[in-house]
N, C-alpha and C positions, 0 to 999 in steps of 0.2 A: 154759396157757390163752390166752395172747395168740396163740400159733400157731393154736390151734383157731378162734378168731374170725377170724383172717385167712384161714384156709382156707375157712371158710363164706362170707365176704365174697367171695372169689375165685370160688367155685362159684356163688354167687347172682348175681354180676355176669356171669359166663359164660353162665349159663342165660338171663339177661335179654337179653344181647346176641345169643345164638343165636336166641331167639324173635323179636326184632326183624329179624334177618337173613332168617329164613325168611318172615316176613310180607312183606318186600320182594320175595321171589322169586315170590310169587303174583300180582303186579300190583296195580293201583290201579283202583278203580271209575271214577275220573275219566278214566282212560286210554281207556275204552270210549266216553265221550262227547266226546272231542276230535276236532275236524274234521281230516282229513288230505287231503282232496280240495280243491284250489283251484278253485272254480267261477267262471268268468269271465262266464257268461251262464246264466240259468235262466228258462224260460217255462212256464206252464200253458197247455195247448192243448185245443182241441176235438178228441177223438180221431177224429171222423168226417171232419172237414174239414181238420185240421191247422192251423187258424187259431189265432193266439195269443189267449188270453183275458186274460192279464196277465203281466207279467214283473217280475222282482226289479229294483228301481231303488235302488241304494245300500243304505240300511238300511231300506227299505220296499218296497211294491209299486206298480207303475205306476198301476193302477186298482183300485177296490174299492168296496164289499165284493163278495165272490163270493156270489151267491144260490144257494140249495139249496132245492128244493121240499120243503114239509112233507109228510112220509110218502111222499117220493119219493126218487129216486136221481140224482145228477149224477155223470157219469163225466168225469174230466179226465185228460189226457195230460200228458206233460212232454217238454221238450227241454232238454238240459244240455250246456254246453260248458266245457271247461277251456282252458288255454293252447294245446293241441295240436289242438283241434277238438271236434266233437260226440262225446259219450260214448255207448257202446252200451247202450241200456236194454232191459229186458224179459227174457223167459225164455231167449232165446239170448245176450243181452248179459251182461256181467259185473256190470253195475250195475242196481239197481232203486230205485223211489221208494216212499216211504210218507209217512205223516203222523201227527201226534199233536196232541191238544188242548193248548193252551199251559197252561190251568189244569187240573191234575190233577183227575180226577173229573167234569169237565164232559161231560155226555152230550147236549148239544144236537144234535151231529152224530156219527153213527157212521162210522168210517173203515175202508174195505176196500181194503187195498193189493193191487196185481196187476202187478208187473213194471214196465211203462212207464206204468201208468195207476193212478189212485186213485179209488175210488168214495166219494162222500160221501152219506150217508143222513140226511135231515132228520128228527130224532126229535121235536123240540119247537120251536115258534116262538121266535125270539130271535136274539141275536147272540153270537158267540163267536169266538176266534181259534185258528188252527191253525198249526203249523209243518210245512212240507213237508221231508222228509228224503231224502237220497241214501245209499244203502247199497251197499257192494261186498261181494257175497256176504253173509256174516253180520257184516261189519264196518261200523260207522258211519262215514260219510264227510263229511257236511255237513248243515247244516240251514238253512232260510230264515228271514228275519225273520218275525215274526207276520203272518199273512194274516187279515183280518177276513172272517168268514163269517156271512151272515144266512140263517137258515131262514125262508122266506116261504110263506104260504098261496097267494097269487096270483102264481105263477111266470111271468115274462115272458121270462126268459133269465138266463144265469149271471153276467152282469157289469153292475154299475152304472157306466157310463162317465162319469157326472158328477163322480166323485171327491168327497172331503169336504174 
């Protein structure tokens, strides 16, 4: 009887260890959200003129908030540099930009990623925050600090240069 209990204990332990080992083989969800691209400089730009709208400055943005027209669309481009220089963005480049609302479920702004540009559509008046993301194909590479976005009815331009 003691042998039977020991055999059962060994089998149960082996099964548990095998299950844990297999779980480790399939990766970790946190692995997909870890940054692996070291971004040295990141700017949002006007895609028509190439002019910088705002840049990441430490753990924030140089100016803000970014204004988006209510029931309208603001298209912003991006320029990204790592230690070796500018990264190729867009359909022909290996990297592309996207964005997500910082607060899950916030629908103040709809986000339309498009290679080296992101379209922001003002759905409802108000203020929200987004994080701009850099992707290498289907692999997450980096995300920005939160960027304040304000959806406004009387749109004069994309950036409030007064800062808060």
